[in-house]
N, C-alpha and C positions, 0 to 999 in steps of 0.2 A: 889319602887325599882329602879323602870324602869328612874326613872326622877333618880338614883344616879350612874346608869352604862351606862346612856347616859352622867353626866357630868368626868366619873371616865377619867384620865389620861391615862391610860393603853388602853380603847378602843378607843381610837384618830388613825385615820389612816395617819402615816406618807408618803410624797411622796417619790415616785420611784429615785433608781439614775439615772441619763440619762448621757449615752456616748458621750465622746464629740465629736463633729462635727468637721477632718477632712478639712483642711483648700481648699476650690476651687480652682481645678486644671486647672492654666493657659494656654489658644490655644497655640501652638503647629509655631513657623512660617519659620519652616525648609519645612517642607511638610506634604499632610492633612490629614490624621488618615482615613477618611472616605472610608468603601470598596469601594463605589459607581464610587468616582474617580479615588483610584487602578484600578480598571476594565473598567474604562474609557479610561484610558492612555492606559490599556493594547488591548483594541480594536484597539483605533488608532494607536499602534504602529506595531500591528501584520498587521494592511491594509495596514500601508505605503510600510513594509519591502518585503510582500510577495504577494501585489496584482501589476496588470502593470498598466500602465496611462490603461485609454481608449483611447484616439489615436493612443496608439503603440497596444493596444492586436487587435482593429480594423483596424489598417493597414497587421497586419496577416492576420486574417481572410476571407480578400480581397486577400491580395498573395497567400495564400492557395487554392483558391477560383480557380482560373484562373485555372488552369492545369484541372483542373474535369472541366470544363465548354467547354477547349479547345476539351475534352479526348474526350463530348457528341455529337459531330456536326458532321449530318453526313457526308461518305466517300461518295463522289463522283466519279463514273470511267466513261471512253467516253466520258468526255470534251476537252480534250486536256489540258487543263490550270490548271483546277482543280478545277476551278470552275461551280458550274453551269450554264448552259443555260436559260434562260427566253421560256419558253414552256405559248401556250396555250392550254390547256389539253379541250381535248371532251370524254373522260370518261375512266371506271377505270372497266380492269379484274380481273379478281379471283381467283386461283386457289391452288389444293392441291396435292402433290404428295407423297411417299411412294416406300420408299426399305426398301421389305420385310427379304430378304435374299442380306448376302455380306458386311452388314453395311455401304455403300455407300453414305454418304450424298448427292457426287454430281449429282451420280443417282436420288433422290428422290428430290431434287430444282428443275435438267430437266424436269421433270415430273411433278413438279405442275406448273411451266413455262407452260407447252404444252397442260396443263388444262386447264392452263388458255386464253391460247389464240388458240385454235383447237377450242373451239365451237361458232368463234365471226367469223364474214365476218363485214369487213371493205368498200363497195362499195362506200365512198365519195373520198377517192383517188385515185378513179382508170375516175370516175367518169364525174368526174368536178363541183363538187357540191359545193366542198370549190374550187373561182373564185382563180388561182394561186399557186395555192397546189396540190400538189401529193405524190407520196411516197417515192418521193428525199426528199420532205421535212418536212415527221412523222420524230417525236417528239419518246423515251421511259423511262421512270425513271421505272427500276425498284426494289423493295424493297420483301426481302427474310425476313421468319422466321423462322427460324436455333436454332436447340437447341446450346446451349453457349458452351459446354464440343467439339461439332462439326465443330467449325466454320472455324477452324485454319487447317479444311480437306480439306473446300469447293475450285474445279477447279472455281473458275471465268469464264475463257473460253470458260470455256465448256456448259458454262450456258445461258453467251451471245448468241452463236453459233443457242440456237435453235431457234431464233428469224429470220426468211427469210429476214426482210426487216426494216427499220428504223433503227435510227440513237439514239443507248444509252446515252446519255445524264448525268445518274446518276444514279448509281451502288449501291441499301445500305442494308442493312445485319443486322438484331435485332435480340436481341432473341425473339425465338419463336417457333414454331412447336411439337416436342414430342419427346420423345426416351420411343416405352414402349416392355412390350413386344410381340413378336408374338404368343411363345408359343410353338415350336419345333426350334431347330437346327440340320443344315444339312449342312456337314461337305460338302458333293459331290458339295454342291450350290457357296461354299464359305465360310458357315455362321464360323465363331470366335463365336459367341454366337448365343443368340435367342432374340439379340436389333431389333428391327422395327424404323426405321428413320422416321419421319416422318417433313416434309417444306409447310411452308406458301405460297404463291404470286398474289402478288399485283402487276400489270403491265398498269402505268398508259401510256395510248395513245393521240398523241394532234399534234401541229408543230410550 
C-alpha cells in the first residue's frame, strides 16, 4: 500500500509558482541618491555660507582686542609728558585708610597714604648714604586700591598733597579696597547711609 501511494500521481509535489523578478535599476547620472552625499554637500554649503575665512576672523579678533589692551595700561601722573620715569626702587610702604562717616572716598585714600608713610623714617636721603642723592632726587610711585563705584569721586590732588617731599612720577588707581557697613548711620556726621569706605595704598620710594 505504501508503495502504491508513493507512485500515485496525486501525491506528487508540484513546484510553487515564482514571481517575476523586476529588471535592475540603472544608476542615475544626474545626481547621487546616497544620503551621505547629500548630507556632505549640505555641510559644505553651510560652512561656506556662514563661516568667515580664518584670516578675516583673526584680523577682527586682533582689532577688537586693541582697545582693551589700551584700557588696561596703568595711568601715570606727575611725570609731565604722560610717560613714567625710570626709578631705582629702595623700598615699599603700605597702608590702609577708612572713612566710617560721611562716605568720602578721598578721606579714606588720604588716611591710607598717611598710614603708609607716617611710621617710616628715610635718613638715607638726608645723611648722604647714597652719594649724590637727597630729597630732591626722591621719586614716588603711588598705587591705590579703591572700590570701583567710588573711583570717579577720588580727588587725586588732595591725595598727592599728603607727601611732604618727593616727586610723584606715577599715580595709579586700581579696583580694590572695600565698601562695608559701619553698623550705624549718623546724620550729624554727614552720613547718607551706613557705608564705610576702605582704601589700600602702596607707596614705592626710590630715586
